[in-house]
N, CA and C atoms as a LAMMPS dump frame, in Angstrom:
ITEM: TIMESTEP
0
ITEM: NUMBER OF ATOMS
234
ITEM: BOX BOUNDS ff ff ff
-5.0000000000000000e+02 5.0000000000000000e+02
-5.0000000000000000e+02 5.0000000000000000e+02
-5.0000000000000000e+02 5.0000000000000000e+02
ITEM: ATOMS id mol type element x y z
1 1 1 N 51.584 -235.749 -334.15
2 1 2 C 52.459 -235.194 -333.149
3 1 3 C 51.682 -234.362 -332.135
4 2 1 N 50.407 -234.129 -332.402
5 2 2 C 49.607 -233.339 -331.481
6 2 3 C 48.99 -234.179 -330.376
7 3 1 N 49.061 -235.503 -330.513
8 3 2 C 48.505 -236.359 -329.48
9 3 3 C 49.37 -236.292 -328.228
10 4 1 N 48.742 -236.446 -327.056
11 4 2 C 49.563 -236.518 -325.847
12 4 3 C 50.42 -237.781 -325.874
13 5 1 N 51.517 -237.755 -325.155
14 5 2 C 52.471 -238.872 -325.181
15 5 3 C 51.797 -240.186 -324.801
16 6 1 N 50.852 -240.16 -323.882
17 6 2 C 50.176 -241.392 -323.474
18 6 3 C 49.282 -241.946 -324.585
19 7 1 N 48.834 -241.105 -325.509
20 7 2 C 47.95 -241.539 -326.578
21 7 3 C 48.672 -242.038 -327.815
22 8 1 N 49.983 -241.902 -327.866
23 8 2 C 50.757 -242.325 -329.033
24 8 3 C 51.014 -243.825 -328.977
25 9 1 N 51.055 -244.435 -330.132
26 9 2 C 51.408 -245.852 -330.189
27 9 3 C 52.887 -245.994 -329.853
28 10 1 N 53.21 -247.031 -329.134
29 10 2 C 54.587 -247.201 -328.677
30 10 3 C 55.562 -247.382 -329.833
31 11 1 N 55.118 -248.003 -330.936
32 11 2 C 56.051 -248.231 -332.046
33 11 3 C 56.403 -246.931 -332.776
34 12 1 N 55.596 -245.878 -332.594
35 12 2 C 55.864 -244.615 -333.266
36 12 3 C 56.57 -243.595 -332.379
37 13 1 N 56.697 -243.86 -331.092
38 13 2 C 57.308 -242.897 -330.191
39 13 3 C 58.745 -242.579 -330.585
40 14 1 N 59.519 -243.613 -330.939
41 14 2 C 60.911 -243.379 -331.347
42 14 3 C 60.997 -242.594 -332.646
43 15 1 N 60.116 -242.893 -333.581
44 15 2 C 60.112 -242.187 -334.862
45 15 3 C 59.77 -240.713 -334.646
46 16 1 N 58.782 -240.452 -333.822
47 16 2 C 58.372 -239.075 -333.535
48 16 3 C 59.5 -238.323 -332.845
49 17 1 N 60.191 -238.975 -331.926
50 17 2 C 61.31 -238.34 -331.226
51 17 3 C 62.435 -237.999 -332.203
52 18 1 N 62.749 -238.927 -333.113
53 18 2 C 63.788 -238.666 -334.11
54 18 3 C 63.393 -237.522 -335.034
55 19 1 N 62.131 -237.47 -335.448
56 19 2 C 61.66 -236.374 -336.303
57 19 3 C 61.763 -235.032 -335.594
58 20 1 N 61.416 -235.015 -334.318
59 20 2 C 61.536 -233.771 -333.56
60 20 3 C 62.996 -233.343 -333.417
61 21 1 N 63.905 -234.307 -333.257
62 21 2 C 65.334 -233.989 -333.173
63 21 3 C 65.845 -233.397 -334.488
64 22 1 N 65.436 -233.988 -335.606
65 22 2 C 65.852 -233.47 -336.921
66 22 3 C 65.28 -232.074 -337.131
67 23 1 N 64.052 -231.867 -336.732
68 23 2 C 63.421 -230.546 -336.862
69 23 3 C 64.185 -229.494 -336.071
70 24 1 N 64.597 -229.842 -334.853
71 24 2 C 65.369 -228.914 -334.033
72 24 3 C 66.733 -228.63 -334.647
73 25 1 N 67.388 -229.673 -335.181
74 25 2 C 68.702 -229.479 -335.809
75 25 3 C 68.62 -228.6 -337.049
76 26 1 N 67.588 -228.791 -337.863
77 26 2 C 67.455 -227.954 -339.052
78 26 3 C 67.155 -226.509 -338.68
79 27 1 N 66.41 -226.305 -337.598
80 27 2 C 66.152 -224.944 -337.136
81 27 3 C 67.447 -224.282 -336.663
82 28 1 N 68.273 -225.008 -335.946
83 28 2 C 69.57 -224.483 -335.495
84 28 3 C 70.431 -224.135 -336.7
85 29 1 N 70.454 -225.006 -337.714
86 29 2 C 71.226 -224.742 -338.927
87 29 3 C 70.749 -223.464 -339.598
88 30 1 N 69.427 -223.296 -339.687
89 30 2 C 68.871 -222.085 -340.307
90 30 3 C 69.255 -220.839 -339.528
91 31 1 N 69.247 -220.927 -338.212
92 31 2 C 69.608 -219.776 -337.387
93 31 3 C 71.079 -219.404 -337.568
94 32 1 N 71.945 -220.4 -337.681
95 32 2 C 73.373 -220.138 -337.852
96 32 3 C 73.704 -219.588 -339.231
97 33 1 N 72.936 -219.979 -340.236
98 33 2 C 73.246 -219.611 -341.624
99 33 3 C 72.212 -218.663 -342.226
100 34 1 N 71.557 -217.853 -341.409
101 34 2 C 70.492 -216.997 -341.94
102 34 3 C 71.007 -215.897 -342.863
103 35 1 N 72.278 -215.509 -342.762
104 35 2 C 72.828 -214.467 -343.63
105 35 3 C 73.455 -215.01 -344.916
106 36 1 N 73.642 -216.312 -345.003
107 36 2 C 74.297 -216.894 -346.171
108 36 3 C 73.426 -216.742 -347.418
109 37 1 N 74.072 -216.428 -348.515
110 37 2 C 73.369 -216.289 -349.784
111 37 3 C 73.386 -217.645 -350.478
112 38 1 N 72.228 -218.093 -350.898
113 38 2 C 72.13 -219.369 -351.611
114 38 3 C 71.97 -219.051 -353.087
115 39 1 N 72.956 -219.441 -353.877
116 39 2 C 72.956 -219.158 -355.306
117 39 3 C 71.954 -220.044 -356.038
118 40 1 N 71.366 -219.47 -357.084
119 40 2 C 70.453 -220.243 -357.91
120 40 3 C 71.259 -221.081 -358.891
121 41 1 N 70.875 -222.32 -359.064
122 41 2 C 71.575 -223.252 -359.942
123 41 3 C 70.751 -223.439 -361.205
124 42 1 N 71.411 -223.44 -362.34
125 42 2 C 70.725 -223.645 -363.616
126 42 3 C 70.374 -225.123 -363.774
127 43 1 N 69.089 -225.423 -363.956
128 43 2 C 68.634 -226.802 -364.156
129 43 3 C 67.698 -226.844 -365.355
130 44 1 N 67.376 -228.044 -365.781
131 44 2 C 66.407 -228.189 -366.87
132 44 3 C 65.015 -228.526 -366.327
133 45 1 N 64.805 -228.278 -365.049
134 45 2 C 63.523 -228.526 -364.401
135 45 3 C 62.744 -227.215 -364.375
136 46 1 N 61.439 -227.279 -364.643
137 46 2 C 60.629 -226.066 -364.533
138 46 3 C 59.242 -226.413 -364.03
139 47 1 N 58.478 -225.399 -363.687
140 47 2 C 57.118 -225.598 -363.215
141 47 3 C 57.058 -226.116 -361.789
142 48 1 N 56.061 -226.913 -361.53
143 48 2 C 55.838 -227.439 -360.186
144 48 3 C 56.993 -228.3 -359.675
145 49 1 N 57.594 -229.163 -360.508
146 49 2 C 58.737 -229.938 -360.002
147 49 3 C 59.885 -229.051 -359.494
148 50 1 N 60.11 -227.917 -360.152
149 50 2 C 61.151 -226.996 -359.686
150 50 3 C 60.761 -226.364 -358.356
151 51 1 N 59.478 -226.053 -358.187
152 51 2 C 59.022 -225.506 -356.913
153 51 3 C 59.267 -226.486 -355.771
154 52 1 N 59.104 -227.769 -356.047
155 52 2 C 59.262 -228.782 -355.01
156 52 3 C 60.723 -229.136 -354.74
157 53 1 N 61.542 -229.188 -355.784
158 53 2 C 62.922 -229.657 -355.618
159 53 3 C 63.952 -228.544 -355.635
160 54 1 N 63.587 -227.367 -356.137
161 54 2 C 64.533 -226.269 -356.278
162 54 3 C 65.251 -225.88 -354.996
163 55 1 N 64.538 -225.67 -353.888
164 55 2 C 65.24 -225.267 -352.664
165 55 3 C 66.308 -226.266 -352.208
166 56 1 N 66.021 -227.558 -352.335
167 56 2 C 67.019 -228.553 -351.943
168 56 3 C 68.204 -228.55 -352.895
169 57 1 N 67.941 -228.403 -354.179
170 57 2 C 69.027 -228.361 -355.163
171 57 3 C 69.905 -227.151 -354.9
172 58 1 N 69.303 -225.993 -354.684
173 58 2 C 70.077 -224.78 -354.425
174 58 3 C 70.889 -224.899 -353.15
175 59 1 N 70.291 -225.485 -352.122
176 59 2 C 70.973 -225.617 -350.842
177 59 3 C 72.191 -226.517 -350.95
178 60 1 N 72.035 -227.681 -351.562
179 60 2 C 73.134 -228.638 -351.614
180 60 3 C 74.162 -228.299 -352.677
181 61 1 N 73.827 -227.429 -353.624
182 61 2 C 74.783 -227.047 -354.663
183 61 3 C 75.473 -225.732 -354.346
184 62 1 N 75.185 -225.138 -353.203
185 62 2 C 75.72 -223.825 -352.861
186 62 3 C 77.148 -223.919 -352.333
187 63 1 N 78.063 -223.181 -352.968
188 63 2 C 79.448 -223.141 -352.504
189 63 3 C 79.555 -222.357 -351.204
190 64 1 N 78.71 -221.356 -351.024
191 64 2 C 78.812 -220.49 -349.851
192 64 3 C 78.476 -221.221 -348.552
193 65 1 N 77.743 -222.315 -348.629
194 65 2 C 77.416 -223.064 -347.421
195 65 3 C 78.449 -224.14 -347.122
196 66 1 N 79.509 -224.178 -347.903
197 66 2 C 80.614 -225.062 -347.59
198 66 3 C 80.385 -226.517 -347.912
199 67 1 N 79.763 -226.795 -349.045
200 67 2 C 79.59 -228.182 -349.439
201 67 3 C 80.956 -228.803 -349.67
202 68 1 N 81.288 -229.812 -348.886
203 68 2 C 82.628 -230.39 -349.014
204 68 3 C 82.79 -231.217 -350.277
205 69 1 N 81.709 -231.582 -350.917
206 69 2 C 81.801 -232.386 -352.124
207 69 3 C 81.55 -231.545 -353.377
208 70 1 N 81.784 -230.244 -353.291
209 70 2 C 81.509 -229.36 -354.417
210 70 3 C 82.287 -229.774 -355.655
211 71 1 N 83.556 -230.188 -355.496
212 71 2 C 84.363 -230.601 -356.655
213 71 3 C 83.731 -231.771 -357.392
214 72 1 N 83.126 -232.681 -356.664
215 72 2 C 82.496 -233.843 -357.293
216 72 3 C 81.223 -233.439 -358.035
217 73 1 N 80.603 -232.346 -357.629
218 73 2 C 79.358 -231.917 -358.246
219 73 3 C 79.564 -230.907 -359.371
220 74 1 N 80.773 -230.41 -359.526
221 74 2 C 80.996 -229.349 -360.508
222 74 3 C 80.886 -229.905 -361.925
223 75 1 N 80.55 -229.02 -362.858
224 75 2 C 80.365 -229.43 -364.248
225 75 3 C 81.684 -229.519 -365.005
226 76 1 N 82.726 -228.932 -364.446
227 76 2 C 84.007 -228.95 -365.139
228 76 3 C 84.614 -230.339 -365.115
229 77 1 N 85.159 -230.75 -366.23
230 77 2 C 85.84 -232.03 -366.291
231 77 3 C 87.306 -231.827 -365.985
232 78 1 N 87.885 -232.792 -365.353
233 78 2 C 89.3 -232.687 -364.986
234 78 3 C 90.178 -233.273 -366.041
């Protein structure tokens, strides 16, 4: 992404543009939700795998961020 636009391969220009758009959207999301508390979720993962996957698990399992599919992810049986 550090190459000038003229030096980029044409087949990668669209991919790079999409990645930059996603990066901007995630930054906007972080700015809007900087005060939200992300709860820690109990998992059976530990060590390095938890370091790599933990933030995503906590983010998507957080009720405070308004996950619309929280009922489908809950441990309670109906």
